[in-house]
C-alpha positions, 0 to 999 in steps of 0.5 A: 323631432326628425331623423337625419340620414347623413353621409350620402352627400357633400352638397344640398339635397335637390330630388328624391324617389321612393321605389316599391322595394323600400329603396330611396334615391336622392338627387343633388347638386354638382352631379351627386346620386346617393341610394339609400337603404331602408335603414336610411345607410347610403348602400351605393352613390354615384358622381356624374362627369358632367358635374350638373346638378341632379335636378330630379330621380323617378323609380321605374313603376315596373322595374323597382331596380331602375332608376331614371335620371335628370342631370343638366340637358341629359336623361340617364337610365341606371341600374341601382343594383350597381351604379356604374355607368348609365344603361341609356342615356339621352340628350333631350335638351339644350337647357338644364331640365327641372322634372321628368315623369315616366308614365305607368306602363313603362313606355314614354318619359317627358323632361321638362326644362327651363326653356319651357320645352318638354321632350318626350322620349319613347322608352321601348323605341330609345329615342326622342319623339316629340318636343312640345313647345307651349310653356312660354317661360321654365317648365318646372313640372310635369307629370302623367296621369296614372291609368292613361299612358298618353295623358299628361300634365305639366306647369309652369312659371309662366303661370299656365297648367296645361293638359295634354294628350301626347297623341297630339302636338298641342295642349288639349286645355289651358288655364292662365291660374292669374285669372284666378288669382285675380278673384283670390286677391280681392277676397284677401285684400287686407289680410297680413301674412308674414307681417305684410301682404303677400302679392307674389305671382301664381308662378306653378312650381309642382304637380301631383295626380291622384290615383284615380287620374282625373284629380290633380294638385298645383303649388305656386308662388302665391301660397296657395294650393290649388286642387283641379278635376278633368272632366273629358278634354279639360280641367276646372278648379274644385278647391283653392285655399291658401296653403303656406305663408311663402312659395308652395315647392312641392305637392304630393298626392299620398296615394298609398294611404288608406284615406283617399286624397291625403296631400302633402305640402312643402313651401319655401315657408320651412313647413310641411303640411299634410291635408285631407282633401277629402271633405273639399273635392266634390263626390260628384261633378254637380257639387263642384261649387259647395266647398270653399274657393271652389268654382266651376268653369266654362272655356271656350277651344283654344284660340290659334294664338293659345296665349290666354285661357279665360275664366267664366263662371261664378265662384262660391259664396259658402267658404270653409277653412281648410287646416292641415292634419299634420304640420311640420316646422322643418325650418327650411326652405323645402326643395323636395317632399316624398311620402312612403311606406317602408318596411311598415313604417309610413313617412315623409322625407324631406330634402332642403338646403342640406346635405342630409334627408330628414325622415319624420313618421306620418301620423293620420287619423 
């Protein structure tokens, strides 16, 4: 059963973040922001004057009292020791921001918005550095790669996943998930999910990068989770599997666990699942075809139009069944999940359509 953290919001909670000190920040509709103690007690609260939804929160990787928040078209920097007016405020977009990410040396912040634009902020210079306009639909998620301050990944409702080096204004590499899905759908003809065939397009909702910086996961509307490996200037599919019966709203690598490649996922089917990806992620690049719906791909450089990425190569004949190590029947559509170790307890925090945070013990064997 979940423990409920309550009385921190009046509206639906949209996002969560945990600091290295064990503080939890939650953002909600109507401009609500709450800081929770490690005991789940509201410690401080703020409501932004604009009333715009707080869509993403991210604690600083270098200073646990500094919090970055996106609300409407704005990114605000706050000191959680005293939630008053923002220390710094950036108006970065003309459209609602969906996701923010801070690189691990805290020199850059990226913000993905509804127009498909990714705005990069120079945090040291306190100014907008550049705007990257390559997604043709909503850019739903953006994530920096650990250990690579200029390395970034993004995904969106245009079904594109992109690899960036921010020294350049063009993506190094891109992949349209629809090309992968065409083969996957053929393999699943006749399979039934939730009483019917699931033919949702692979709109990409979420991203998470493992600590190594070369492995990342993407969750999409077709219920699939796909794990990719970055190799030089490109990436290729390592393993893909049906994780949920509805869209995968959230994925997160749990980098604080001793077991490598533990992945948490949350979906619109109301489930929260824990996956051990170590059996599926090839330990060596040459073995990538041994596992599941895994394939090695060869890509030509980006064309001038940059409107497609072609998928070539062979898929594995041998398949295995991915089973979650932990399944939580949360029952509500998941807005956000995060795993954390707070005061020695390993926990999963879930935000849904309600105004409370659900907290589950994280068990893994």
